C-alpha positions in Angstrom: 108.8 108.3 100.3 108.3 111.9 101.4 111.7 112.9 100.2 111.0 111.5 96.7 107.6 113.3 96.7 109.4 116.6 97.5 112.0 116.0 94.8 109.2 115.2 92.2 107.3 118.3 93.2 110.4 120.5 92.9 111.2 119.1 89.5 107.6 119.7 88.3 107.8 123.3 89.6 111.1 123.9 87.7 109.5 122.5 84.5 106.4 124.7 85.0 108.5 127.7 85.6 110.6 127.1 82.5 107.4 126.6 80.4 105.9 129.8 81.8 109.1 131.8 81.1 109.2 130.4 77.5 105.5 131.3 77.0 106.2 134.8 78.3 109.2 135.4 76.1 107.4 134.0 73.0 104.2 135.9 73.7 102.5 136.8 70.4 104.7 134.6 68.2 103.1 132.1 65.8 105.0 129.1 64.5 105.4 128.9 60.7 106.2 125.2 60.6 104.7 122.2 62.2 107.8 120.0 62.3 106.1 117.2 60.5 105.6 118.5 56.9 106.2 121.4 54.5 102.6 122.6 55.0 102.5 126.4 54.4 105.7 126.3 52.4 106.4 125.9 48.7 109.6 125.2 46.9 110.7 126.9 43.7 110.2 124.8 40.6 113.9 124.1 40.1 115.9 121.4 41.9 113.1 120.6 44.3 115.0 117.6 45.8 117.3 120.2 47.5 114.9 120.4 50.4 114.3 117.6 52.9 112.5 117.4 56.3 114.6 115.6 58.9 113.6 115.2 62.5 111.4 118.3 62.3 114.1 120.4 60.6 114.1 121.9 57.1 117.4 120.9 55.5 118.8 122.6 52.4 121.4 120.6 50.5 121.7 120.5 46.7 121.5 122.8 43.7 120.0 126.3 44.1 116.4 126.2 45.3 114.4 128.5 47.5 111.6 127.5 49.9 108.9 130.2 50.3 106.4 130.6 53.0 102.9 130.9 51.5 100.7 130.3 54.6 97.3 131.9 54.2 98.6 134.3 51.6 98.6 137.3 53.9 101.8 139.4 53.5 104.1 140.6 56.3 105.1 144.2 56.6 106.2 145.0 60.2 107.2 141.8 62.1 109.7 140.1 64.4 111.0 136.9 62.9 113.0 134.2 64.8 114.7 131.3 63.1 117.0 128.7 64.6 119.8 127.9 62.1 122.8 125.5 61.9 125.4 125.3 59.2 128.0 122.8 58.1 131.4 124.3 57.3 131.8 126.3 54.1 128.0 126.6 53.7 126.0 129.5 52.3 122.3 130.2 52.8 119.9 133.0 53.6 116.6 134.1 55.1 114.6 136.4 52.8 111.9 138.8 53.9 109.5 141.1 52.0 109.9 138.8 49.1 107.4 136.8 47.0 107.1 133.4 45.4 109.4 132.9 42.4 109.5 129.7 40.4 113.2 129.9 39.6 116.5 131.8 40.0 117.5 134.1 42.9 114.6 136.0 44.4 114.4 139.4 42.9 112.0 140.8 45.6 112.9 141.7 49.1 116.0 141.4 51.2 118.3 138.5 52.1 119.6 138.2 55.7 122.8 136.2 55.1 123.6 132.8 56.6 127.3 132.1 56.2 130.0 131.5 58.8 132.9 130.0 56.8 131.9 130.1 53.1 134.3 132.0 50.7 131.8 134.8 50.3 133.1 137.5 52.7 129.6 138.7 53.6 128.8 136.8 56.8 125.9 135.7 58.9 123.5 138.5 59.8 124.4 140.7 56.8 121.6 142.4 55.0 123.1 141.3 51.7 124.6 144.1 49.7 122.9 146.7 51.9 124.6 146.2 55.3 127.5 143.7 55.0 129.2 142.1 58.0 132.7 140.6 57.6 132.8 138.5 60.8 130.1 136.1 61.8 128.8 136.1 65.3 127.7 132.4 64.8 129.6 129.2 64.5 129.2 126.1 62.2 127.7 123.0 63.7 126.1 124.9 66.5 122.5 126.1 66.6 121.9 129.8 66.8 118.9 132.1 66.7 118.7 134.6 63.9 116.2 137.4 64.5 114.9 140.0 62.0 112.8 142.9 63.1 111.2 145.3 60.7 109.3 148.4 61.8 108.5 150.9 59.1 111.8 151.8 57.4 114.0 150.2 60.0 115.5 146.7 60.1 117.3 145.2 63.1 119.2 141.9 63.0 120.0 140.0 66.1 122.2 136.9 66.4 121.8 134.9 69.7 120.6 137.9 71.5 123.3 140.2 70.3 122.3 143.1 68.0 124.3 143.2 64.8 123.0 146.5 63.5 120.0 148.8 62.9 119.5 149.8 59.3 117.2 152.7 58.4 116.3 152.9 54.7 116.9 156.4 53.4 114.0 158.5 52.2 113.6 158.2 48.5 115.3 154.8 48.2 114.7 153.1 44.9 113.9 149.5 44.4 116.4 148.9 41.6 116.8 145.7 39.6 116.4 143.4 42.6 113.6 145.4 44.3 115.6 145.9 47.5 113.2 148.3 49.0 111.2 147.8 52.2 107.5 147.2 51.6 105.8 143.9 52.4 105.8 140.3 51.3 106.6 136.8 52.6 109.7 134.8 53.8 112.0 132.4 52.0 114.8 130.2 52.9 117.8 129.7 50.6 119.3 126.5 49.3 122.5 127.8 47.8 124.6 125.1 46.3 125.5 121.4 46.5 128.5 122.0 48.8 126.3 123.8 51.4 124.1 122.2 54.1 121.9 124.5 56.1 119.3 123.5 58.7 116.4 125.7 59.7 114.0 125.0 62.6 111.6 126.6 65.1 110.6 129.4 62.7 108.2 131.8 64.3 107.0 135.3 63.8 105.1 138.1 65.6 103.3 140.7 63.5 103.9 144.2 64.6 101.3 146.0 62.4 
C-alpha cells in the first residue's frame, strides 16, 4: 500500500513539474483557437467547404480558401506566433501575418510563411515566400512540427521545431509593391491551397511583443 502511494505521489509530481515547465515556456502566450469551433476566425467567401474542424484541429483540404483570424479586431505588429502543423505528402499551404481579411483570391497584404515539404513548388517550409526562399524543408510530412514566426520592428525570424531558419531584416525604404509585402501590422491567415493538399493546423498561440 505504501509503495503504491509513493508511486502515485511520484507520478503526480512528474505531471505537476511538466505542467509547470509548459506554463513557464508558454508564459505570455494566448491561444487563438478553442479547439471546439471556428470562433475568432472567418473564411474567405470562396470555397468555404475547404475548411473543417476535426478533433480540435483546423483542416484545409479543397479548392483555394483562406482562413483569417479576426478575434477582437485588434491588429498584430510585433509578436511571437507558434503554430503546430502537419502535412500530407505533396501538400502546399501557408501561414500569413500582417495581412487583412480578403473575401477572395490570394491575400494581397502581408507575408506568407510557407508550409510545403514535398509539393512541386521548390520554396519549402519556413520560406518567407518570394522574400527569403528555402529549398530544403526542415519538417516532414505526416509528422507534427512547430512553426514559429517572430516579428520585432523590421526583423522577422522563422523557427521550425526549435531550429532557427533565418533572420530577415527589411531594408530601409522597402516598398510594398503590388502584393503589399512590407512589414506593418495586421492579422493572421491560414492557407487552403488546392484540392490535392491536406494541411492540419492546431495549438495556435501568440504573444504580443509591443
